[in-house]
N, C-alpha and C positions, 0 to 999 in steps of 0.2 A: 504494500500500500504506500503510495507516494506521500511525502511530507506536505502538509497543507498549511501548517502554522509555524511561525518563528518561535513563539513561546506558548506553552500550554500549562494548565494548572490541574493537577490530579487531586480531586476532593475525596479523601477516604471517609467511609462511613461504616458500613457493615462488612468491610473487606480489609481488615487490619493485618495485611501480610504483603510480601513482595512476590512470593512464589505463586504462579498460576493465577494472576490477578488480571481480569479482563479489562478493567478500566485503565490500569497502568500500561498494559500491553498496547491498547488502542492509542494511548497518548504517546508512547514511545514510537509507534509506527507513523504518527502523523505530525509530530512536533520536533523541531530542532533542539529546543531546550525545554526543561520542565521544572516546575516547582511542585511541592507536595504539601497539602494542608489538611488539618482535621479541625472541626469546630465543636467544642463542647457546647452543646445546644442548651442554652439557659432555660428555654421553655420546657424541655423534657426534664432537665435536672431539678428544677424547682419543685416538682411534684414528688420527688423521690425521698425516702428516708435518708437522714444524714449519714447513716452507716451502711448504705446500700452496697452489697458485695459486688454488684455488676459494675458500679463506678470504679471500684478498686481494680476489677478485672480489666476494664477499658484502659485505665491509666497504665497498668502494667503492660498492656499490649501496645500502647502508644510509646512508652519508653523503649520497648523492644523494636518497634517499627522505626523510631527515630535512630536508634543505634544501627539497625540494618541498612537504612538509607545512607548514613554517614560512611559505613564500611563499604557499601557498594559503590558509592561515588568516589571514595578514596580521599574525602576532604571533610574536615570538621564542620565547615559552613554549609554542607550539603544535606542537612537533615530535614526534619519535619517541622513545619510551621503549625503551632497549636494555638488556636484562638478560643475565646470564650464569649458567647453572645448569641444573637439571633442569626442563624445562617442566611436568612433572606437578605440581611444587611451585610453580614461579614463576607460572604463569598463574592458578591459583586464588588465590594470595596477593595478586597485584597487582589482580585483579578485586575482591577484598574490600576492599583498601585504597582503590581508586578508587570503590567503590560501584557497579560495573558490574553490571547485572542480567542481561546476556547477553554472551557472547564470540562473535564472528563470525570464521570462517576458511574457507579453501578446503579441499575434500577432498584427502586424500593417500591413496595407494594401496599403499604398501609396508607390509610386516608390522609393522615397528617403529613406523611412523607411526600405523597403525591402533590398535595397542595403546596408544600414547601418548595418542591422542585419546580412546580409551575411558576411560582412567584420568582424564584431565582432566574429561571429561563427568560421571563418577561423583562426583568431588570437588566440582565446581560444583553438582551436584544437591543434595548434602548441605548446601550453603550457601544453597539456594533460588535458584540461578542456572542459566542455560542455556548450552549450547554449541550454536551454530547454524552448520552447515557448508553450503557451496554448491559446485557444480561450477564450476571455473575453469581447471584445468590442461589439460583436453582438450575436444574438441568433443562426443564421445559417450563415455560411460563404462560400465563394468560390463556390464549386460545390456540396454542401451538399443537395441542393434542385434542382432537374433536372426534365425536362419534360419526358414524356413517351418515347421520342426518344433519351434520354440521352444527351440533350443539355440544356444550361442555359435558364432560362426564360427571355424574353425581354418584356413581357406584364404583367402589375402589377396584374390585377384581377385574372388570373389563378395562378400567383405566390402566391397571398394572400391565395387562397384556399389550395394550397399545403403547404404553411407555417403553416397555422392553423392545417392542418392534421398532419404534422410532430410534432407539439407541443403535440398533443394528444398521438402520438405513442411513442415519445422518451423521454418525460419529460425533454426536453432540457432547460426549464426555471427553473429547480431546482437550488438551491443556492450552491455555493462553499464557505462555510463560514469558515473563519479563526477565531478561538475563542481567546479571550483575555488570557484564561488559557494556551493555547498552546504557545502563544507568551511569556508568563511569564517564561516559562522554556526553550524556544528555542532562543530567541533574545539575541545575544551576545553584550557585551559592545563594543562601538566604541573605536578604539585605540586612544591613545594620539595623538593629532594633527588633529583628525577628529571629534572632539566633538564641533565644532563651531556652533553657531546658524545659522539658514537659512540666507543666505546673504541678505543684504538690496538691494532694487532696484538700488540705486545709485552705489552700489559696482560693479554691472555688467552693468552699463551704461544706466539705465532707470529712468524715472521720473513718479510720480503719476499723471495721467491725471485729468483735471478738467472737470467733467461731467455735462451734463444737467440732467433733471429728468429721472429716470429709467423707464422701461416699466411698465405702470400702477402703478407707485409708488413702484415697486419691485426693490429694490437696488441690485446691483450685488456684491455678496460676495462669496469668494471661500471656499472650505472645505466641508467635509462630513456633518457636522451639518447644514450648510446653505442649502445643497441639501435636507436634510430631512425636514427642516422647510418649504421649498417650496412645497414638496410633501404633508406634512400635511395640508398646506393651500389649495392645489388643490383637495385633496381627497373629501371634501364635495361638490365641484363644478363639480366633474367628471361626475355625472349623467346627467348634462346639457351641457356637452362639445359639443355635436352635435348641440346644439342650439346657443351656444355663441362663438364658435371658429372662426367665420368669421368676427367678429365685433371688429375692433381695439380699440374702446373706451370702450369696455367691458372687464372685467377681466375674460377671457375665457380660455386661454392656461395655461399650467402648468409652463411655463418659465424654464423648466429643460434642455433645449437643450444644454446650455453651460456646465452644469454639466455632461450630457452624453458625450459631446465632450472630457472632460478631466477626465472622470471616477470618479468623486466624488460621483456618484450614479451608481449602477449596473443596466444595461439594464434588467438583469434577474428579479431583484426585481420589476421593473416597469411592465414588462410583466406578472409576477405572479399576481400582484395586479389587473391589468386590466382584466386578465382571471377570477379571482375570482368575480369581480364586474359584468363582462359580464355573468357569469353563473347565477348570481342573477337577470338577466333581464335588466341590465343597458345598454340603447342604447348609452349613452355617452361613456361608457367604451369600447363598441364594436368599435366605431369610433376611439377612442384614440388608441386602440390596432392596428387598421389598419394603423394609422400614425406611430406607432413604427415599423410595418412591412415595410412601405415605406423606412425607414432608412436601414433595412437589404437589401431591394431590390436594392437600389443604391450602397451599398457596394459590392454586388455580381456582379452588372453590371461593376463596376470599376475593379473587380478582373478578370472577364471573358472577358471583352472587353476593355483592357487597352488603346486602341487608343482614348477613349473618353476624356482622360485627356488633349489631345492636339487638338482634332478635333471632328467633329460631329459623333454621333453614326451611322447615315446614311451618308456615305461619299459624296453622291451627293450634300448634302447641304453645303459642304465645297467650292462648286463652286459659291456660292452666291456672287454677287458683292455688298459689303456694301458701305455705304456713307463714304467718306473720304474728307480731305481738311479742310480749315479754318472754313467753316460753320458747318461741322459735329463736329469739335473739340469744337466750341463754344457751340453747342447744348449739347454735352456730358458734358461740364463743367456746363452748366445750370442744367442738370439732376443731376449731382453729388452734386451740391450746393442747390438743392431744389428750383430752379428758372425757372421752365418750363412754368409757367402760368396755370398749371392744379393742383388745390389745393390738391387733395388726393395724387397725385404722389409726390408733393413737401413736404407734411407733412410726407410721408413715408421716403423720403430721408433725411429730417432733423432729424427725429427720429433716423435714422441709424447714422448720423454724430454726434449727440449729445450723444447718449447712447450706441452705438454698438449693438443695438437690432432693429429688424424690424419684425413686425407682419407677419405671414406666408401668409395671404391673400394679404398683401401689397407687399410682395416679388414677387408675381405673377403679380400684377398690375404694379409695377414699372419696373420689368424686361420686361414685354410685351411692355411697353411704349418705352423703350430704343430701343428694337429690331424692333417693328412693327409700331411705330410712327416716330422714329428718323432714322430708317434704319441703326443702328450702330451694328457692330459685337458683338454678345452675349459674346464673350470672353473678351471684354473690361469691360463689366458689371460684368462678373464672377471674373475678377481680382480685380475690385473695391470692390466687396462684400468680397472677400478673405482678403483684407486689413482691412476692417471696421467691419466685423461681429465678435462679441464675440464668437459665436458658430460655426465659420467657420470650416467646414469639407469638404475636397475635394470631396468626393463621393456625399454628399447631395447637395453641392453648384453646382457642375457640373451637376448633374441630374436635379436640378431645373431650371438652365439656359437653358439646352437643351430642357426641357419641354416647356418653354415659347417661345423658338425660333423655335419650331416644328422640331428640328433636331435630337432629341433623341429617345430613346425607349419609346413606349407608350406615345408619346408627344401630346400636344394640337394640333389639326389639324391646318394647316397653315392659313386656312380661318377664324378661330375663333380669333378675335382680340378684346381684352378688350377695351370697351369704358370707358375711365377714368371718364367721367361724370356720366354715369349710375352706374358704380361701386361705385362711391362716394355716389350717392343718395340711393343706396341699402344698403351699408354696414356702412355708416356714415351719416345716414339720417338727424340727427339734427346738423351735423357739429361739434360735440364735439371734435373729434380727430383732425380735421383740425384746430379748434380754438386753440388747445393746442400747435401745432407745427408751425402754420402759423398765429401768433397772429395779424398780420396786417389786417387780414380778419375778425377778431372777431366780429366787429359791423355789419356785413352783416346778412341778414335774413337767416333762415335755407334753404330757397330755393335758394337764390342768391349765397350762399357761395360755391356751387359746380362748378359754372361757372361764375365768377365775370364779365367777359367781356360781358355777356349777360344780366347783371343787368341794370335796368333803371338808367339814369344819376342822377335822384333825389335820388335814393337809394345809389349810390356811394358817392354822395355829403353828404348825411346824415351820412354815415359811415366814412366820412373824408378820403376817399380813392381815390387816383388818379392813375389810371392804367398807367403803364409805368414809374411811379415814385416810388410809394409805393409797387407795386406788378406788375410783368411783364404781358404783353399780352401773350397769348399762343405762344410757339415757332413754333408750326405747327398746321394746321387745321386737325381735326380728320378725316373728310370725305376724304380729299385729301391724307392724310397719309395712310389711309386704302386702297385706290385705288392703290397707289404706291406699297404698300406691297404685295397686291394680284398679281400685275403684276410681281413683283420681284420673288415671289415664283412660279408662274405659268410658268415663263420662265425656271426655273430649273427643274421643273417636266416635262415640254415638252422635254427638252434636255435629261433627264434621260430616257424617254420613247422611244427615237429614237434608 
């Protein structure tokens, strides 16, 4: 591709890496010289808790990116420009100051991001500059994969077949690699006054959180090297992914979701790796590849059915009457705090509160419990996860909550209601995960730990456990909650059929 611009500006957002970065590669191909910038978005940051782990992760990733840019360019002045403010003002202003004729960045799919980018594009245009965006965060976006009737898919299994077929036909997983050599000749020096180190957390109003233990002893670190370390750790385990992924006490997942969220690893590189292993007969790689496809699926649902960001994919489910009032609020608080009396649910919620991570199987169990045991609007759970999850992504979080609430596309049928006791017995049989996050139950037997209120008094006494004092009784009865939920959903279905 020929060079079009004397000077370009790469605007990093959800792609905090040099390797296989589509926006950076496009800028290198089209510009003689480059500058690189990241904007700490004041509008997003102001709504976050002052100890938000994600902000710590982003800052670590920015420090790593700045260091990588300086090393690749071979000069101290060639690092990352980090600004703090409103991107709709900061990007046009810095582009004008640097004389950049074009700004390059990766597509973003959320409503706020699309409005932000449209505003930036308009302002740049008035200056005689361009905003050039490229696909980077997903393999296939928007309407790239359509049914034979030219409509978006709303069921995952046929979408997965089409997704795989497109991979074979289009080579969409091929890398967009920016080489260190190209950066050495293209990356411009930062002007005087813009060579400051990456700001400290305190300088823009944040503090370092005090965490509990990370997921399966996997500490949360930002940056491309940290992502690669996790990938190297996962690769020998990939072949058994299908056997281990559902057990929260087992080191089964890749733990790369937060790195995908902020782009410290390329989705293309992961898909490429999974495809290679799958071609070699790896069942685990095949299942992991389908999990990566789920991510694309939810992004295209958000793009093609934007109403899901505020309501149910199937609008009739917006008419459900959810539990409200003081009792519902007390139960919601118990769920948030891991005090429902159901050990697996409580362990999951405490893991989330302590680490910012929750195992995927437990996201389904905990989410289902909120909606179908407590009868609380799934949107309250969605908002809580949005605040707590390190890897929060609107598309995936929304898709997951609509799945457990049976209101989304290709969702769990409304009459399938996870029994938290049997889920616990099946996926944490020895109680190892529960003991880690609900230590007050640690002395119970492997059998009793899943439902302490059903244990014999002598066993509770032997464990030094007094229910109602050391650990709560269940906030609801499973059988009664199930019957109430079935009636709640049946009424909606009956009304919709009229």
